[in-house]
N, CA, C, O and the ligand as a Tripos MOL2 file, in Angstrom:
@<TRIPOS>MOLECULE
protein
  273   271    69     0     0
PROTEIN
NO_CHARGES

@<TRIPOS>ATOM
      1 N           8.8120   13.4690   -6.5980 N.3       1 MET1
      2 CA          9.2110   12.1860   -6.0080 C.3       1 MET1
      3 C           8.0120   11.5460   -5.3040 C.2       1 MET1
      4 O           7.3030   12.2210   -4.5570 O.2       1 MET1
      5 N           7.7900   10.3080   -5.5250 N.am      2 PRO2
      6 CA          6.5920    9.6920   -4.9280 C.3       2 PRO2
      7 C           6.7530    9.4430   -3.4350 C.2       2 PRO2
      8 O           7.8440    9.1540   -2.9440 O.2       2 PRO2
      9 N           5.6740    9.5580   -2.7550 N.am      3 THR3
     10 CA          5.6580    9.2130   -1.3340 C.3       3 THR3
     11 C           4.8880    7.9360   -1.1480 C.2       3 THR3
     12 O           3.7860    7.7740   -1.6710 O.2       3 THR3
     13 N           5.4740    7.0310   -0.4000 N.am      4 TYR4
     14 CA          4.8120    5.7660   -0.1820 C.3       4 TYR4
     15 C           4.4140    5.6480    1.3020 C.2       4 TYR4
     16 O           5.0630    6.2050    2.1880 O.2       4 TYR4
     17 N           3.3630    4.9280    1.5250 N.am      5 ASN5
     18 CA          2.9240    4.6810    2.8680 C.3       5 ASN5
     19 C           3.4000    3.3190    3.3410 C.2       5 ASN5
     20 O           3.3850    2.3350    2.6020 O.2       5 ASN5
     21 N           3.8260    3.2960    4.6060 N.am      6 PHE6
     22 CA          4.3080    2.0680    5.1710 C.3       6 PHE6
     23 C           3.6390    1.8340    6.5080 C.2       6 PHE6
     24 O           3.1720    2.7620    7.1680 O.2       6 PHE6
     25 N           3.6050    0.5700    6.8890 N.am      7 VAL7
     26 CA          3.1990    0.2450    8.2460 C.3       7 VAL7
     27 C           4.2690   -0.6840    8.8070 C.2       7 VAL7
     28 O           4.7720   -1.5770    8.1240 O.2       7 VAL7
     29 N           4.5980   -0.4440   10.0720 N.am      8 CYS8
     30 CA          5.6130   -1.2530   10.7300 C.3       8 CYS8
     31 C           4.9830   -2.5240   11.2450 C.2       8 CYS8
     32 O           3.9630   -2.4880   11.9320 O.2       8 CYS8
     33 N           5.5860   -3.6420   10.9160 N.am      9 GLU9
     34 CA          5.0430   -4.9000   11.3860 C.3       9 GLU9
     35 C           5.4040   -5.1470   12.8390 C.2       9 GLU9
     36 O           4.7950   -5.9890   13.5000 O.2       9 GLU9
     37 N           6.3670   -4.4370   13.3270 N.am     10 THR10
     38 CA          6.8150   -4.6800   14.7040 C.3      10 THR10
     39 C           5.9830   -3.8630   15.7080 C.2      10 THR10
     40 O           5.4860   -4.4110   16.6910 O.2      10 THR10
     41 N           5.8350   -2.5620   15.4600 N.am     11 CYS11
     42 CA          5.1240   -1.7240   16.4020 C.3      11 CYS11
     43 C           3.8270   -1.1680   15.8600 C.2      11 CYS11
     44 O           3.0620   -0.5370   16.5890 O.2      11 CYS11
     45 N           3.5790   -1.3940   14.6000 N.am     12 GLY12
     46 CA          2.3190   -0.9590   14.0210 C.3      12 GLY12
     47 C           2.2580    0.4950   13.6260 C.2      12 GLY12
     48 O           1.1880    1.0030   13.2880 O.2      12 GLY12
     49 N           3.3830    1.1690   13.6620 N.am     13 SER13
     50 CA          3.3950    2.5910   13.2910 C.3      13 SER13
     51 C           3.1050    2.7400   11.8000 C.2      13 SER13
     52 O           3.5820    1.9690   10.9680 O.2      13 SER13
     53 N           2.3200    3.7410   11.5020 N.am     14 LYS14
     54 CA          2.0910    4.0600   10.0980 C.3      14 LYS14
     55 C           2.8710    5.3210    9.7720 C.2      14 LYS14
     56 O           2.8290    6.3000   10.5180 O.2      14 LYS14
     57 N           3.5580    5.2930    8.6910 N.am     15 PHE15
     58 CA          4.3370    6.4640    8.3210 C.3      15 PHE15
     59 C           4.4840    6.5040    6.8150 C.2      15 PHE15
     60 O           4.1750    5.5380    6.1170 O.2      15 PHE15
     61 N           4.9540    7.6200    6.3320 N.am     16 GLU16
     62 CA          5.1630    7.7310    4.9180 C.3      16 GLU16
     63 C           6.5970    8.2320    4.6340 C.2      16 GLU16
     64 O           7.2100    8.9190    5.4520 O.2      16 GLU16
     65 N           7.0730    7.8820    3.5130 N.am     17 LYS17
     66 CA          8.4650    8.1320    3.2170 C.3      17 LYS17
     67 C           8.6480    8.3740    1.7200 C.2      17 LYS17
     68 O           8.0180    7.7360    0.8770 O.2      17 LYS17
     69 N           9.5010    9.2850    1.4380 N.am     18 PHE18
     70 CA          9.8970    9.4330    0.0480 C.3      18 PHE18
     71 C          10.7600    8.2650   -0.3440 C.2      18 PHE18
     72 O          11.5980    7.8210    0.4400 O.2      18 PHE18
     73 N          10.5770    7.7740   -1.5100 N.am     19 MET19
     74 CA         11.4220    6.6880   -1.9710 C.3      19 MET19
     75 C          11.8760    6.9430   -3.3810 C.2      19 MET19
     76 O          11.0570    7.1600   -4.2740 O.2      19 MET19
     77 N          13.1640    6.9200   -3.5920 N.am     20 ARG20
     78 CA         13.6470    6.9270   -4.9500 C.3      20 ARG20
     79 C          13.4380    5.5370   -5.5570 C.2      20 ARG20
     80 O          13.2710    4.5350   -4.8610 O.2      20 ARG20
     81 N          13.4560    5.5350   -6.8480 N.am     21 PHE21
     82 CA         13.2560    4.2420   -7.5240 C.3      21 PHE21
     83 C          14.3860    3.2630   -7.2260 C.2      21 PHE21
     84 O          14.2120    2.0450   -7.2720 O.2      21 PHE21
     85 N          15.5110    3.8150   -6.9300 N.am     22 SER22
     86 CA         16.6750    2.9300   -6.6860 C.3      22 SER22
     87 C          16.6510    2.3630   -5.2840 C.2      22 SER22
     88 O          17.3700    1.4120   -4.9770 O.2      22 SER22
     89 N          15.8230    2.9460   -4.4340 N.am     23 GLU23
     90 CA         15.7970    2.4320   -3.0560 C.3      23 GLU23
     91 C          14.8870    1.2180   -2.9600 C.2      23 GLU23
     92 O          13.8900    1.0910   -3.6700 O.2      23 GLU23
     93 N          15.2650    0.3520   -2.0700 N.am     24 SER24
     94 CA         14.4410   -0.8260   -1.8590 C.3      24 SER24
     95 C          13.8030   -0.7630   -0.4920 C.2      24 SER24
     96 O          14.1380    0.0880    0.3330 O.2      24 SER24
     97 N          12.8790   -1.6750   -0.2650 N.am     25 LEU25
     98 CA         12.2120   -1.7510    1.0290 C.3      25 LEU25
     99 C          13.1810   -2.0300    2.1480 C.2      25 LEU25
    100 O          12.9110   -1.7100    3.3060 O.2      25 LEU25
    101 N          14.2930   -2.6150    1.8170 N.am     26 LEU26
    102 CA         15.2520   -2.9970    2.8470 C.3      26 LEU26
    103 C          15.8820   -1.8030    3.5210 C.2      26 LEU26
    104 O          16.4260   -1.9200    4.6180 O.2      26 LEU26
    105 N          15.8130   -0.6470    2.8690 N.am     27 THR27
    106 CA         16.4280    0.5320    3.4260 C.3      27 THR27
    107 C          15.4310    1.3170    4.2870 C.2      27 THR27
    108 O          15.8010    2.2930    4.9400 O.2      27 THR27
    109 N          14.1820    0.8900    4.2820 N.am     28 VAL28
    110 CA         13.1240    1.6410    4.9890 C.3      28 VAL28
    111 C          13.0290    1.1610    6.4040 C.2      28 VAL28
    112 O          12.9780   -0.0430    6.6580 O.2      28 VAL28
    113 N          13.0030    2.0980    7.3380 N.am     29 GLU29
    114 CA         12.7160    1.7210    8.6990 C.3      29 GLU29
    115 C          11.6960    2.6700    9.2910 C.2      29 GLU29
    116 O          11.5610    3.8190    8.8690 O.2      29 GLU29
    117 N          10.9950    2.1660   10.2630 N.am     30 CYS30
    118 CA          9.9330    2.9190   10.8790 C.3      30 CYS30
    119 C          10.5090    3.9760   11.8200 C.2      30 CYS30
    120 O          11.6970    3.9280   12.1410 O.2      30 CYS30
    121 N           9.6860    4.9340   12.2690 N.am     31 PRO31
    122 CA         10.1830    5.9740   13.1710 C.3      31 PRO31
    123 C          10.8320    5.4170   14.4520 C.2      31 PRO31
    124 O          11.6120    6.1020   15.1130 O.2      31 PRO31
    125 N          10.5020    4.1910   14.7770 N.am     32 ASN32
    126 CA         11.1010    3.5700   15.9490 C.3      32 ASN32
    127 C          12.2640    2.6570   15.5790 C.2      32 ASN32
    128 O          12.7460    1.8690   16.3930 O.2      32 ASN32
    129 N          12.7050    2.7870   14.3210 N.am     33 HIS33
    130 CA         13.8860    2.1030   13.8590 C.3      33 HIS33
    131 C          13.7170    0.5760   13.7560 C.2      33 HIS33
    132 O          14.6660   -0.1870   13.9350 O.2      33 HIS33
    133 N          12.5150    0.1750   13.4710 N.am     34 HIS34
    134 CA         12.3320   -1.2420   13.1160 C.3      34 HIS34
    135 C          12.4710   -1.3550   11.6050 C.2      34 HIS34
    136 O          12.2150   -0.4040   10.8670 O.2      34 HIS34
    137 N          12.8730   -2.5130   11.1690 N.am     35 THR35
    138 CA         13.0640   -2.6870    9.7410 C.3      35 THR35
    139 C          12.0560   -3.6040    9.1220 C.2      35 THR35
    140 O          12.0730   -3.8180    7.9100 O.2      35 THR35
    141 N          11.1650   -4.1580    9.9340 N.am     36 GLN36
    142 CA         10.1340   -4.9950    9.4100 C.3      36 GLN36
    143 C           8.9470   -4.1580    8.9930 C.2      36 GLN36
    144 O           7.9380   -4.0940    9.6940 O.2      36 GLN36
    145 N           9.0750   -3.5200    7.8540 N.am     37 VAL37
    146 CA          8.0140   -2.6430    7.4040 C.3      37 VAL37
    147 C           7.3650   -3.2030    6.1380 C.2      37 VAL37
    148 O           7.9560   -3.9640    5.3720 O.2      37 VAL37
    149 N           6.1320   -2.7850    5.9710 N.am     38 ARG38
    150 CA          5.3610   -3.2770    4.8280 C.3      38 ARG38
    151 C           4.7610   -2.0900    4.1240 C.2      38 ARG38
    152 O           4.2740   -1.1600    4.7670 O.2      38 ARG38
    153 N           4.7900   -2.1120    2.8150 N.am     39 ARG39
    154 CA          4.2410   -0.9980    2.0920 C.3      39 ARG39
    155 C           2.7280   -1.1810    1.9650 C.2      39 ARG39
    156 O           2.2440   -2.2820    1.7020 O.2      39 ARG39
    157 N           2.0140   -0.1210    2.1510 N.am     40 VAL40
    158 CA          0.5860   -0.1450    2.0330 C.3      40 VAL40
    159 C           0.1510    0.8290    0.9440 C.2      40 VAL40
    160 O           0.7690    1.8760    0.7480 O.2      40 VAL40
    161 N          -0.8900    0.4830    0.2600 N.am     41 PHE41
    162 CA         -1.3440    1.2550   -0.8750 C.3      41 PHE41
    163 C          -2.5860    2.0860   -0.5360 C.2      41 PHE41
    164 O          -2.9190    3.0170   -1.2700 O.2      41 PHE41
    165 N          -3.2590    1.7710    0.5390 N.am     42 SER42
    166 CA         -4.4750    2.5140    0.8700 C.3      42 SER42
    167 C          -4.1080    3.6510    1.8470 C.2      42 SER42
    168 O          -3.8520    3.4330    3.0320 O.2      42 SER42
    169 N          -4.0970    4.8290    1.3050 N.am     43 ALA43
    170 CA         -3.7970    5.9730    2.1460 C.3      43 ALA43
    171 C          -5.1210    6.5320    2.6830 C.2      43 ALA43
    172 O          -5.9630    6.9680    1.8990 O.2      43 ALA43
    173 N          -5.3120    6.5250    3.9750 N.am     44 PRO44
    174 CA         -6.5750    6.9720    4.5490 C.3      44 PRO44
    175 C          -6.8860    8.4320    4.2550 C.2      44 PRO44
    176 O          -8.0520    8.8280    4.2490 O.2      44 PRO44
    177 N          -5.8750    9.2210    4.0170 N.am     45 ALA45
    178 CA         -6.0950   10.6590    3.8140 C.3      45 ALA45
    179 C          -6.5040   10.9640    2.3760 C.2      45 ALA45
    180 O          -6.9890   12.0540    2.0730 O.2      45 ALA45
    181 N          -6.3030    9.9950    1.5050 N.am     46 VAL46
    182 CA         -6.5840   10.2350    0.1090 C.3      46 VAL46
    183 C          -8.0080    9.8020   -0.2280 C.2      46 VAL46
    184 O          -8.3850    8.6480   -0.0250 O.2      46 VAL46
    185 N          -8.7790   10.7320   -0.7370 N.am     47 VAL47
    186 CA        -10.1410   10.4190   -1.1390 C.3      47 VAL47
    187 C         -10.3080   10.7880   -2.6040 C.2      47 VAL47
    188 O         -10.0190   11.9100   -3.0210 O.2      47 VAL47
    189 N         -10.7670    9.8470   -3.3490 N.am     48 PHE48
    190 CA        -11.0300   10.0770   -4.7640 C.3      48 PHE48
    191 C         -12.4840   10.5490   -4.9130 C.2      48 PHE48
    192 O         -13.4230    9.8450   -4.5420 O.2      48 PHE48
    193 N         -12.6380   11.7370   -5.4550 N.am     49 LYS49
    194 CA        -13.9650   12.2680   -5.5940 C.3      49 LYS49
    195 C         -14.3700   12.3040   -7.0600 C.2      49 LYS49
    196 O         -13.6140   12.7390   -7.9290 O.2      49 LYS49
    197 N         -15.5450   11.8490   -7.2970 N.am     50 GLY50
    198 CA        -16.1550   11.9970   -8.6260 C.3      50 GLY50
    199 C         -15.4480   11.1600   -9.6790 C.2      50 GLY50
    200 O         -14.6140   10.3090   -9.3680 O.2      50 GLY50
    201 N         -15.7950   11.4190  -10.9150 N.am     51 LYS51
    202 CA        -15.2330   10.7780  -12.0780 C.3      51 LYS51
    203 C         -15.4950    9.2910  -12.0840 C.2      51 LYS51
    204 O         -14.9620    8.5840  -12.9390 O.2      51 LYS51
    205 N         -16.2810    8.7980  -11.1770 N.am     52 GLY52
    206 CA        -16.6350    7.3820  -11.1640 C.3      52 GLY52
    207 C         -15.4880    6.4910  -10.8510 C.2      52 GLY52
    208 O         -15.5640    5.2840  -11.0820 O.2      52 GLY52
    209 N         -14.4420    7.0310  -10.3420 N.am     53 PHE53
    210 CA        -13.2980    6.1830   -9.9960 C.3      53 PHE53
    211 C         -13.3110    5.8760   -8.5180 C.2      53 PHE53
    212 O         -13.3190    6.7810   -7.6850 O.2      53 PHE53
    213 N         -13.3140    4.6260   -8.2030 N.am     54 TYR54
    214 CA        -13.2190    4.2660   -6.8000 C.3      54 TYR54
    215 C         -12.5280    2.9080   -6.6780 C.2      54 TYR54
    216 O         -12.4490    2.1350   -7.6330 O.2      54 TYR54
    217 N         -12.0490    2.6580   -5.5100 N.am     55 VAL55
    218 CA        -11.3450    1.3950   -5.2540 C.3      55 VAL55
    219 C         -12.2420    0.5270   -4.4010 C.2      55 VAL55
    220 O         -12.8180    0.9700   -3.4070 O.2      55 VAL55
    221 N         -12.3430   -0.7090   -4.8130 N.am     56 THR56
    222 CA        -13.1670   -1.6280   -4.0560 C.3      56 THR56
    223 C         -12.5100   -2.9680   -3.9530 C.2      56 THR56
    224 O         -11.7820   -3.3850   -4.8530 O.2      56 THR56
    225 N         -12.7590   -3.6430   -2.8700 N.am     57 ASP57
    226 CA        -12.2160   -4.9750   -2.6880 C.3      57 ASP57
    227 C         -13.1990   -6.0460   -3.1350 C.2      57 ASP57
    228 O         -12.8650   -7.2290   -3.2010 O.2      57 ASP57
    229 N         -14.3870   -5.6200   -3.4320 N.am     58 SER58
    230 CA        -15.4720   -6.5840   -3.6100 C.3      58 SER58
    231 C         -15.6450   -6.9740   -5.0790 C.2      58 SER58
    232 O         -16.7590   -7.1870   -5.5570 O.2      58 SER58
    233 N         -14.5280   -7.0600   -5.7690 N.am     59 ARG59
    234 CA        -14.6510   -7.5500   -7.1320 C.3      59 ARG59
    235 C         -15.0220   -9.0360   -7.1590 C.2      59 ARG59
    236 O         -14.4580   -9.8470   -6.4250 O.2      59 ARG59
    237 N         -15.9330   -9.3520   -7.9790 N.am     60 LYS60
    238 CA        -16.3410  -10.7480   -8.0750 C.3      60 LYS60
    239 C         -15.3420  -11.5090   -8.9230 C.2      60 LYS60
    240 O         -14.9000  -11.0110   -9.9580 O.2      60 LYS60
    241 N         -14.9830  -12.7050   -8.4990 N.am     61 PRO61
    242 CA        -14.0980  -13.5060   -9.3270 C.3      61 PRO61
    243 C         -14.8530  -14.0180  -10.5600 C.2      61 PRO61
    244 O         -16.0350  -14.3560  -10.5040 O.2      61 PRO61
    245 N         -14.1410  -14.0580  -11.6310 N.am     62 VAL62
    246 CA        -14.7420  -14.5110  -12.8760 C.3      62 VAL62
    247 C         -14.6390  -16.0280  -12.9680 C.2      62 VAL62
    248 O         -13.5530  -16.5940  -13.0890 O.2      62 VAL62
    249 N         -15.7850  -16.6560  -12.9060 N.am     63 ASN63
    250 CA        -15.7710  -18.0930  -12.9700 C.3      63 ASN63
    251 C         -16.3000  -18.5230  -14.3440 C.2      63 ASN63
    252 O         -17.4970  -18.4840  -14.6310 O.2      63 ASN63
    253 N         -15.3570  -18.9250  -15.1510 N.am     64 GLU64
    254 CA        -15.7530  -19.4570  -16.4580 C.3      64 GLU64
    255 C         -15.3740  -20.9200  -16.5380 C.2      64 GLU64
    256 O         -14.5800  -21.3380  -17.3810 O.2      64 GLU64
    257 N         -15.9480  -21.6670  -15.6590 N.am     65 ALA65
    258 CA        -15.6400  -23.1270  -15.6150 C.3      65 ALA65
    259 C         -16.5880  -23.8930  -16.5010 C.2      65 ALA65
    260 O         -17.2870  -24.8040  -16.0590 O.2      65 ALA65
    261 N         -16.5980  -23.5080  -17.7590 N.am     66 SER66
    262 CA        -17.4780  -24.2100  -18.6900 C.3      66 SER66
    263 C         -16.7250  -25.3770  -19.3260 C.2      66 SER66
    264 O         -15.9230  -25.1920  -20.2410 O.2      66 SER66
    265 N         -16.9940  -26.5610  -18.8320 N.am     67 SER67
    266 CA        -16.3220  -27.7090  -19.3790 C.3      67 SER67
    267 C         -17.1400  -28.2910  -20.5320 C.2      67 SER67
    268 O         -18.3630  -28.3910  -20.4350 O.2      67 SER67
    269 N         -16.4920  -28.6640  -21.5900 N.am     68 SER68
    270 CA        -17.2320  -29.1380  -22.7150 C.3      68 SER68
    271 C         -17.1750  -30.6760  -22.8390 C.2      68 SER68
    272 O         -17.7630  -31.2430  -23.7600 O.2      68 SER68
    273 ZN          8.2650    0.0180   14.3620 Zn       69 ZN69
@<TRIPOS>BOND
     1     1     2 1
     2     2     3 1
     3     3     4 2
     4     3     5 am
     5     5     6 1
     6     6     7 1
     7     7     8 2
     8     7     9 am
     9     9    10 1
    10    10    11 1
    11    11    12 2
    12    11    13 am
    13    13    14 1
    14    14    15 1
    15    15    16 2
    16    15    17 am
    17    17    18 1
    18    18    19 1
    19    19    20 2
    20    19    21 am
    21    21    22 1
    22    22    23 1
    23    23    24 2
    24    23    25 am
    25    25    26 1
    26    26    27 1
    27    27    28 2
    28    27    29 am
    29    29    30 1
    30    30    31 1
    31    31    32 2
    32    31    33 am
    33    33    34 1
    34    34    35 1
    35    35    36 2
    36    35    37 am
    37    37    38 1
    38    38    39 1
    39    39    40 2
    40    39    41 am
    41    41    42 1
    42    42    43 1
    43    43    44 2
    44    43    45 am
    45    45    46 1
    46    46    47 1
    47    47    48 2
    48    47    49 am
    49    49    50 1
    50    50    51 1
    51    51    52 2
    52    51    53 am
    53    53    54 1
    54    54    55 1
    55    55    56 2
    56    55    57 am
    57    57    58 1
    58    58    59 1
    59    59    60 2
    60    59    61 am
    61    61    62 1
    62    62    63 1
    63    63    64 2
    64    63    65 am
    65    65    66 1
    66    66    67 1
    67    67    68 2
    68    67    69 am
    69    69    70 1
    70    70    71 1
    71    71    72 2
    72    71    73 am
    73    73    74 1
    74    74    75 1
    75    75    76 2
    76    75    77 am
    77    77    78 1
    78    78    79 1
    79    79    80 2
    80    79    81 am
    81    81    82 1
    82    82    83 1
    83    83    84 2
    84    83    85 am
    85    85    86 1
    86    86    87 1
    87    87    88 2
    88    87    89 am
    89    89    90 1
    90    90    91 1
    91    91    92 2
    92    91    93 am
    93    93    94 1
    94    94    95 1
    95    95    96 2
    96    95    97 am
    97    97    98 1
    98    98    99 1
    99    99   100 2
   100    99   101 am
   101   101   102 1
   102   102   103 1
   103   103   104 2
   104   103   105 am
   105   105   106 1
   106   106   107 1
   107   107   108 2
   108   107   109 am
   109   109   110 1
   110   110   111 1
   111   111   112 2
   112   111   113 am
   113   113   114 1
   114   114   115 1
   115   115   116 2
   116   115   117 am
   117   117   118 1
   118   118   119 1
   119   119   120 2
   120   119   121 am
   121   121   122 1
   122   122   123 1
   123   123   124 2
   124   123   125 am
   125   125   126 1
   126   126   127 1
   127   127   128 2
   128   127   129 am
   129   129   130 1
   130   130   131 1
   131   131   132 2
   132   131   133 am
   133   133   134 1
   134   134   135 1
   135   135   136 2
   136   135   137 am
   137   137   138 1
   138   138   139 1
   139   139   140 2
   140   139   141 am
   141   141   142 1
   142   142   143 1
   143   143   144 2
   144   143   145 am
   145   145   146 1
   146   146   147 1
   147   147   148 2
   148   147   149 am
   149   149   150 1
   150   150   151 1
   151   151   152 2
   152   151   153 am
   153   153   154 1
   154   154   155 1
   155   155   156 2
   156   155   157 am
   157   157   158 1
   158   158   159 1
   159   159   160 2
   160   159   161 am
   161   161   162 1
   162   162   163 1
   163   163   164 2
   164   163   165 am
   165   165   166 1
   166   166   167 1
   167   167   168 2
   168   167   169 am
   169   169   170 1
   170   170   171 1
   171   171   172 2
   172   171   173 am
   173   173   174 1
   174   174   175 1
   175   175   176 2
   176   175   177 am
   177   177   178 1
   178   178   179 1
   179   179   180 2
   180   179   181 am
   181   181   182 1
   182   182   183 1
   183   183   184 2
   184   183   185 am
   185   185   186 1
   186   186   187 1
   187   187   188 2
   188   187   189 am
   189   189   190 1
   190   190   191 1
   191   191   192 2
   192   191   193 am
   193   193   194 1
   194   194   195 1
   195   195   196 2
   196   195   197 am
   197   197   198 1
   198   198   199 1
   199   199   200 2
   200   199   201 am
   201   201   202 1
   202   202   203 1
   203   203   204 2
   204   203   205 am
   205   205   206 1
   206   206   207 1
   207   207   208 2
   208   207   209 am
   209   209   210 1
   210   210   211 1
   211   211   212 2
   212   211   213 am
   213   213   214 1
   214   214   215 1
   215   215   216 2
   216   215   217 am
   217   217   218 1
   218   218   219 1
   219   219   220 2
   220   219   221 am
   221   221   222 1
   222   222   223 1
   223   223   224 2
   224   223   225 am
   225   225   226 1
   226   226   227 1
   227   227   228 2
   228   227   229 am
   229   229   230 1
   230   230   231 1
   231   231   232 2
   232   231   233 am
   233   233   234 1
   234   234   235 1
   235   235   236 2
   236   235   237 am
   237   237   238 1
   238   238   239 1
   239   239   240 2
   240   239   241 am
   241   241   242 1
   242   242   243 1
   243   243   244 2
   244   243   245 am
   245   245   246 1
   246   246   247 1
   247   247   248 2
   248   247   249 am
   249   249   250 1
   250   250   251 1
   251   251   252 2
   252   251   253 am
   253   253   254 1
   254   254   255 1
   255   255   256 2
   256   255   257 am
   257   257   258 1
   258   258   259 1
   259   259   260 2
   260   259   261 am
   261   261   262 1
   262   262   263 1
   263   263   264 2
   264   263   265 am
   265   265   266 1
   266   266   267 1
   267   267   268 2
   268   267   269 am
   269   269   270 1
   270   270   271 1
   271   271   272 2
@<TRIPOS>SUBSTRUCTURE
     1 MET1         2 RESIDUE 1 A MET
     2 PRO2         6 RESIDUE 1 A PRO
     3 THR3        10 RESIDUE 1 A THR
     4 TYR4        14 RESIDUE 1 A TYR
     5 ASN5        18 RESIDUE 1 A ASN
     6 PHE6        22 RESIDUE 1 A PHE
     7 VAL7        26 RESIDUE 1 A VAL
     8 CYS8        30 RESIDUE 1 A CYS
     9 GLU9        34 RESIDUE 1 A GLU
    10 THR10       38 RESIDUE 1 A THR
    11 CYS11       42 RESIDUE 1 A CYS
    12 GLY12       46 RESIDUE 1 A GLY
    13 SER13       50 RESIDUE 1 A SER
    14 LYS14       54 RESIDUE 1 A LYS
    15 PHE15       58 RESIDUE 1 A PHE
    16 GLU16       62 RESIDUE 1 A GLU
    17 LYS17       66 RESIDUE 1 A LYS
    18 PHE18       70 RESIDUE 1 A PHE
    19 MET19       74 RESIDUE 1 A MET
    20 ARG20       78 RESIDUE 1 A ARG
    21 PHE21       82 RESIDUE 1 A PHE
    22 SER22       86 RESIDUE 1 A SER
    23 GLU23       90 RESIDUE 1 A GLU
    24 SER24       94 RESIDUE 1 A SER
    25 LEU25       98 RESIDUE 1 A LEU
    26 LEU26      102 RESIDUE 1 A LEU
    27 THR27      106 RESIDUE 1 A THR
    28 VAL28      110 RESIDUE 1 A VAL
    29 GLU29      114 RESIDUE 1 A GLU
    30 CYS30      118 RESIDUE 1 A CYS
    31 PRO31      122 RESIDUE 1 A PRO
    32 ASN32      126 RESIDUE 1 A ASN
    33 HIS33      130 RESIDUE 1 A HIS
    34 HIS34      134 RESIDUE 1 A HIS
    35 THR35      138 RESIDUE 1 A THR
    36 GLN36      142 RESIDUE 1 A GLN
    37 VAL37      146 RESIDUE 1 A VAL
    38 ARG38      150 RESIDUE 1 A ARG
    39 ARG39      154 RESIDUE 1 A ARG
    40 VAL40      158 RESIDUE 1 A VAL
    41 PHE41      162 RESIDUE 1 A PHE
    42 SER42      166 RESIDUE 1 A SER
    43 ALA43      170 RESIDUE 1 A ALA
    44 PRO44      174 RESIDUE 1 A PRO
    45 ALA45      178 RESIDUE 1 A ALA
    46 VAL46      182 RESIDUE 1 A VAL
    47 VAL47      186 RESIDUE 1 A VAL
    48 PHE48      190 RESIDUE 1 A PHE
    49 LYS49      194 RESIDUE 1 A LYS
    50 GLY50      198 RESIDUE 1 A GLY
    51 LYS51      202 RESIDUE 1 A LYS
    52 GLY52      206 RESIDUE 1 A GLY
    53 PHE53      210 RESIDUE 1 A PHE
    54 TYR54      214 RESIDUE 1 A TYR
    55 VAL55      218 RESIDUE 1 A VAL
    56 THR56      222 RESIDUE 1 A THR
    57 ASP57      226 RESIDUE 1 A ASP
    58 SER58      230 RESIDUE 1 A SER
    59 ARG59      234 RESIDUE 1 A ARG
    60 LYS60      238 RESIDUE 1 A LYS
    61 PRO61      242 RESIDUE 1 A PRO
    62 VAL62      246 RESIDUE 1 A VAL
    63 ASN63      250 RESIDUE 1 A ASN
    64 GLU64      254 RESIDUE 1 A GLU
    65 ALA65      258 RESIDUE 1 A ALA
    66 SER66      262 RESIDUE 1 A SER
    67 SER67      266 RESIDUE 1 A SER
    68 SER68      270 RESIDUE 1 A SER
    69 ZN69       273 GROUP 0 **** ****
């Protein structure tokens, strides 16, 4: 079962939770019982080593504005 990372928009708590595919974000609440939570994909504990695979935000946008 996949574990997803969440951050609470109300108190800023970061937590992780098992989620079934049938569950929606509306059922997720933070440890302090707030329901304004947001799913995050960057897990600080997860490090990808080797194989040339890494995640970066600095992808350049492709500008092909060649007008004829
Ligand atoms: Zn909270």
